[in-house]
BADREN-571329 format. One record per residue (C-alpha): x, y, z; residue in one letter; residue number from 1. Coordinates in Angstrom, 3 decimals, always signed. Example, Ala and Ser with C-alpha at 12.3 -4.5 7.8 and 13.67 -1.06 7.14 Angstrom:
DRENDO/+12.300/-4.500/+7.800/A/1
DRENDO/+13.670/-1.060/+7.140/S/2
***
This chain:
DRENDO/-5.382/+9.262/+24.378/M/1
DRENDO/-5.091/+6.275/+21.930/H/2
DRENDO/-4.977/+8.725/+18.926/Y/3
DRENDO/-2.525/+11.084/+20.692/F/4
DRENDO/-0.073/+8.294/+21.408/I/5
DRENDO/-0.599/+6.867/+18.010/K/6
DRENDO/+0.193/+10.102/+16.416/R/7
DRENDO/+3.254/+10.569/+18.453/L/8
DRENDO/+4.441/+7.175/+17.358/I/9
DRENDO/+3.820/+8.132/+13.849/D/10
DRENDO/+5.834/+11.267/+13.947/I/11
DRENDO/+8.768/+10.027/+16.181/V/12
DRENDO/+8.869/+6.785/+14.203/G/13
DRENDO/+8.717/+8.455/+10.665/T/14
DRENDO/+11.636/+10.713/+11.543/V/15
DRENDO/+13.800/+7.742/+12.907/F/16
DRENDO/+12.834/+5.530/+9.737/I/17
DRENDO/+13.559/+8.468/+7.497/G/18
DRENDO/+16.997/+8.831/+8.839/I/19
DRENDO/+17.889/+5.111/+8.794/V/20
DRENDO/+16.518/+4.432/+5.456/F/21
DRENDO/+17.789/+7.708/+3.674/L/22
DRENDO/+20.661/+6.004/+1.854/P/23
DRENDO/+18.468/+3.259/+0.713/I/24
DRENDO/+15.853/+5.672/-0.530/A/25
DRENDO/+18.622/+7.576/-2.363/L/26
DRENDO/+20.041/+4.548/-3.919/A/27
DRENDO/+16.345/+3.357/-5.024/T/28
DRENDO/+15.832/+6.743/-6.578/A/29
DRENDO/+18.993/+6.548/-8.615/I/30
DRENDO/+18.323/+3.043/-9.694/A/31
DRENDO/+14.716/+4.003/-10.803/I/32
DRENDO/+16.121/+6.838/-12.995/K/33
DRENDO/+18.755/+4.807/-14.545/L/34
DRENDO/+16.538/+1.845/-15.302/D/35
DRENDO/+13.596/+3.448/-17.055/S/36
DRENDO/+12.442/+6.814/-18.446/P/37
DRENDO/+9.683/+8.549/-16.486/G/38
DRENDO/+9.147/+10.393/-13.154/P/39
DRENDO/+10.667/+9.183/-9.936/L/40
DRENDO/+7.226/+8.743/-8.223/L/41
DRENDO/+4.326/+6.674/-9.372/A/42
DRENDO/+1.745/+8.518/-11.503/D/43
DRENDO/-1.121/+6.855/-9.959/T/44
DRENDO/-4.709/+8.220/-9.193/P/45
DRENDO/-5.664/+9.229/-5.576/E/46
DRENDO/-6.242/+6.693/-2.937/R/47
DRENDO/-9.349/+6.401/-0.579/V/48
DRENDO/-8.394/+7.659/+2.869/G/49
DRENDO/-10.060/+8.081/+6.273/Q/50
DRENDO/-13.615/+8.943/+6.047/G/51
DRENDO/-13.634/+8.192/+2.353/G/52
DRENDO/-11.497/+11.259/+1.522/K/53
DRENDO/-9.344/+10.926/-1.410/L/54
DRENDO/-5.516/+11.646/-1.184/F/55
DRENDO/-2.304/+11.370/-3.214/K/56
DRENDO/-0.206/+8.556/-2.049/L/57
DRENDO/+3.455/+8.986/-2.714/Y/58
DRENDO/+5.230/+5.780/-3.924/K/59
DRENDO/+8.416/+5.180/-5.874/F/60
DRENDO/+7.502/+4.342/-9.620/R/61
DRENDO/+8.108/+0.570/-10.177/S/62
DRENDO/+6.044/+0.335/-13.436/M/63
DRENDO/+6.352/+1.947/-16.894/I/64
DRENDO/+4.921/+5.550/-17.380/V/65
DRENDO/+1.035/+5.635/-17.360/N/66
DRENDO/+0.801/+1.857/-16.225/A/67
DRENDO/-2.427/+2.331/-14.148/H/68
DRENDO/-4.459/+4.036/-17.031/E/69
DRENDO/-2.993/+1.773/-19.677/M/70
DRENDO/-4.097/-1.375/-17.942/L/71
DRENDO/-7.666/-0.015/-17.966/R/72
DRENDO/-7.930/+1.504/-21.475/S/73
DRENDO/-5.383/-0.398/-23.838/D/74
DRENDO/-7.371/-2.961/-25.753/P/75
DRENDO/-4.186/-5.151/-25.807/K/76
DRENDO/-4.271/-5.474/-22.124/L/77
DRENDO/-8.020/-6.369/-21.822/K/78
DRENDO/-7.443/-9.872/-20.864/K/79
DRENDO/-4.764/-8.804/-18.356/L/80
DRENDO/-7.236/-6.316/-16.735/Y/81
DRENDO/-9.887/-9.115/-16.553/E/82
DRENDO/-7.340/-11.273/-14.819/Q/83
DRENDO/-6.213/-8.414/-12.469/Y/84
DRENDO/-10.040/-7.833/-11.356/K/85
DRENDO/-10.601/-11.560/-11.027/K/86
DRENDO/-7.516/-11.957/-8.772/N/87
DRENDO/-8.640/-9.366/-6.266/S/88
DRENDO/-6.724/-6.485/-8.124/Y/89
DRENDO/-3.413/-8.436/-8.202/K/90
DRENDO/-1.264/-9.646/-10.851/L/91
DRENDO/+1.488/-12.242/-10.261/Y/92
DRENDO/+3.146/-11.820/-13.633/I/93
DRENDO/+2.692/-8.009/-14.607/D/94
DRENDO/+4.449/-6.939/-17.828/P/95
DRENDO/+4.141/-3.203/-16.711/R/96
DRENDO/+6.573/-3.814/-13.933/V/97
DRENDO/+10.306/-2.567/-14.590/T/98
DRENDO/+13.363/-4.467/-13.724/R/99
DRENDO/+14.177/-2.274/-10.704/V/100
DRENDO/+10.456/-2.313/-10.005/G/101
DRENDO/+10.347/-6.020/-9.474/K/102
DRENDO/+12.830/-5.739/-6.608/F/103
DRENDO/+11.627/-2.653/-4.933/I/104
DRENDO/+8.141/-4.033/-4.913/R/105
DRENDO/+9.240/-7.422/-3.466/K/106
DRENDO/+10.990/-5.638/-0.607/H/107
DRENDO/+8.350/-2.872/-0.271/S/108
DRENDO/+11.060/-0.330/-0.963/L/109
DRENDO/+8.531/+1.492/-3.195/D/110
DRENDO/+6.650/+2.460/-0.073/E/111
DRENDO/+9.253/+4.693/+1.326/M/112
DRENDO/+7.993/+8.044/+0.253/P/113
DRENDO/+4.736/+7.369/+2.187/Q/114
DRENDO/+6.519/+8.492/+5.217/L/115
DRENDO/+5.648/+12.034/+3.765/V/116
DRENDO/+1.975/+10.973/+3.916/N/117
DRENDO/+2.424/+9.982/+7.559/V/118
DRENDO/+3.896/+13.379/+8.350/L/119
DRENDO/+1.139/+15.182/+6.610/K/120
DRENDO/-1.452/+13.286/+8.684/G/121
DRENDO/-2.996/+11.495/+5.781/E/122
DRENDO/-1.574/+8.118/+6.897/M/123
DRENDO/-0.313/+6.153/+9.853/S/124
DRENDO/+2.768/+4.024/+10.121/L/125
DRENDO/+0.367/+1.170/+11.003/V/126
DRENDO/-3.023/+0.753/+9.627/G/127
DRENDO/-5.284/-0.627/+6.724/P/128
DRENDO/-3.722/-0.299/+3.289/R/129
DRENDO/-5.625/+2.422/+1.146/P/130
DRENDO/-7.390/+1.351/-2.026/Y/131
DRENDO/-7.962/+2.952/-5.357/Y/132
DRENDO/-11.670/+4.242/-5.556/A/133
DRENDO/-12.676/+2.110/-8.472/D/134
DRENDO/-11.156/-0.949/-6.862/E/135
DRENDO/-13.147/-0.430/-3.569/L/136
DRENDO/-16.397/-0.055/-5.503/V/137
DRENDO/-15.862/-3.051/-7.672/N/138
DRENDO/-14.581/-5.269/-4.851/Q/139
DRENDO/-17.705/-4.619/-2.863/Q/140
DRENDO/-19.822/-5.663/-5.664/K/141
DRENDO/-17.977/-8.892/-5.928/K/142
DRENDO/-18.143/-9.200/-2.070/Y/143
DRENDO/-21.487/-7.422/-1.081/P/144
DRENDO/-20.972/-8.736/+2.525/H/145
DRENDO/-17.997/-6.671/+3.051/T/146
DRENDO/-19.870/-3.225/+2.940/K/147
DRENDO/-20.049/-2.873/+6.612/E/148
DRENDO/-16.490/-4.006/+7.169/L/149
DRENDO/-15.349/-1.442/+4.632/V/150
DRENDO/-16.979/+1.432/+6.600/N/151
DRENDO/-15.062/+0.276/+9.724/V/152
DRENDO/-11.889/+0.376/+7.876/V/153
DRENDO/-12.365/+3.727/+6.398/L/154
DRENDO/-12.884/+5.044/+9.925/S/155
DRENDO/-9.208/+4.847/+10.504/A/156
DRENDO/-6.258/+6.489/+8.692/K/157
DRENDO/-4.717/+4.057/+6.138/P/158
DRENDO/-1.129/+2.675/+7.004/G/159
DRENDO/+2.252/+2.061/+5.392/I/160
DRENDO/+2.194/-1.356/+6.947/T/161
DRENDO/-0.563/-3.299/+8.742/G/162
DRENDO/-2.135/-6.506/+9.935/E/163
DRENDO/-2.650/-8.072/+6.430/W/164
DRENDO/+0.822/-7.294/+5.328/Q/165
DRENDO/+2.399/-9.309/+8.124/V/166
DRENDO/-0.251/-11.976/+7.721/S/167
DRENDO/+0.310/-12.936/+4.036/G/168
DRENDO/+0.181/-9.498/+2.075/R/169
DRENDO/-0.923/-10.099/-1.479/S/170
DRENDO/-1.721/-13.752/-0.898/E/171
DRENDO/-4.816/-12.621/+1.030/V/172
DRENDO/-7.984/-11.927/-1.068/N/173
DRENDO/-10.108/-8.880/-0.601/F/174
DRENDO/-12.865/-10.424/+1.591/D/175
DRENDO/-10.181/-11.907/+4.064/K/176
DRENDO/-8.051/-8.691/+3.890/R/177
DRENDO/-11.064/-6.327/+4.586/I/178
DRENDO/-12.050/-8.541/+7.534/K/179
DRENDO/-8.528/-8.479/+9.012/I/180
DRENDO/-8.214/-4.780/+8.562/D/181
DRENDO/-11.677/-4.234/+10.262/A/182
DRENDO/-10.552/-6.401/+13.226/E/183
DRENDO/-7.489/-4.261/+13.478/Y/184
DRENDO/-9.306/-1.084/+13.528/V/185
DRENDO/-11.777/-2.282/+16.160/K/186
DRENDO/-8.926/-3.466/+18.315/R/187
DRENDO/-7.216/+0.025/+18.727/K/188
DRENDO/-4.092/-1.397/+20.405/S/189
DRENDO/-0.912/+0.499/+20.504/I/190
DRENDO/+0.992/-2.592/+21.697/S/191
DRENDO/-0.394/-4.406/+18.758/H/192
DRENDO/+0.712/-1.593/+16.513/D/193
DRENDO/+4.352/-1.984/+17.851/L/194
DRENDO/+4.146/-5.862/+17.159/V/195
DRENDO/+3.244/-5.127/+13.640/I/196
DRENDO/+6.117/-2.682/+13.259/L/197
DRENDO/+8.615/-5.229/+14.580/L/198
DRENDO/+7.357/-7.904/+12.116/K/199
DRENDO/+7.295/-5.585/+9.053/S/200
DRENDO/+11.164/-5.630/+8.546/P/201
DRENDO/+11.011/-9.382/+8.401/I/202
DRENDO/+8.435/-9.235/+5.747/V/203
DRENDO/+10.344/-6.585/+3.718/M/204
DRENDO/+13.689/-8.727/+3.726/V/205
DRENDO/+11.880/-12.005/+2.814/T/206
DRENDO/+9.479/-10.358/+0.186/G/207
DRENDO/+6.853/-12.983/+1.381/K/208
DRENDO/+3.538/-12.609/-0.380/G/209
DRENDO/+4.748/-9.691/-2.518/A/210
DRENDO/+3.525/-9.086/-6.198/V/211
***
């Protein structure tokens, strides 16, 4: 029953949010195309979803073209990549981010296309945020005690928003984030999902903890 109700909320909620945010999504798309050359959606690798299955996460492009691969292969960005890994795969000052990208990342507007992922059943409105495969492997090496927690987190569908986003977002390191997400998955509470959904717009508006 829990999964049925959660899926129903996902579908109804996605349609409602999609209608409400359509003008903002269109304005965001136009701003991206005017600001920098490249595709509308981010050209990033697949993410790790439920059961460890890889899927393509849709996201408005907030960086220059080929930013993901560039960080990992360009010798000029070697120090930046080391800092990126050291900071639990976050950069507080990232030269790859475009002018429009800074704004849409701060207010989570780049996440809007993931409503398509929700309709496809790959994601939920509320759930743990999905990782890149290499990030997940490296973080577990850095924090070996988190392996069991990762298995718990991967038993659920990833979400557009979740417990850690409304609890500090990028200010939370991997070991704390994975613990928060594992506790969320174990809880399986529809009422708690609704609370997170209500908190999420406040986080979007304030941009608290975003990078």
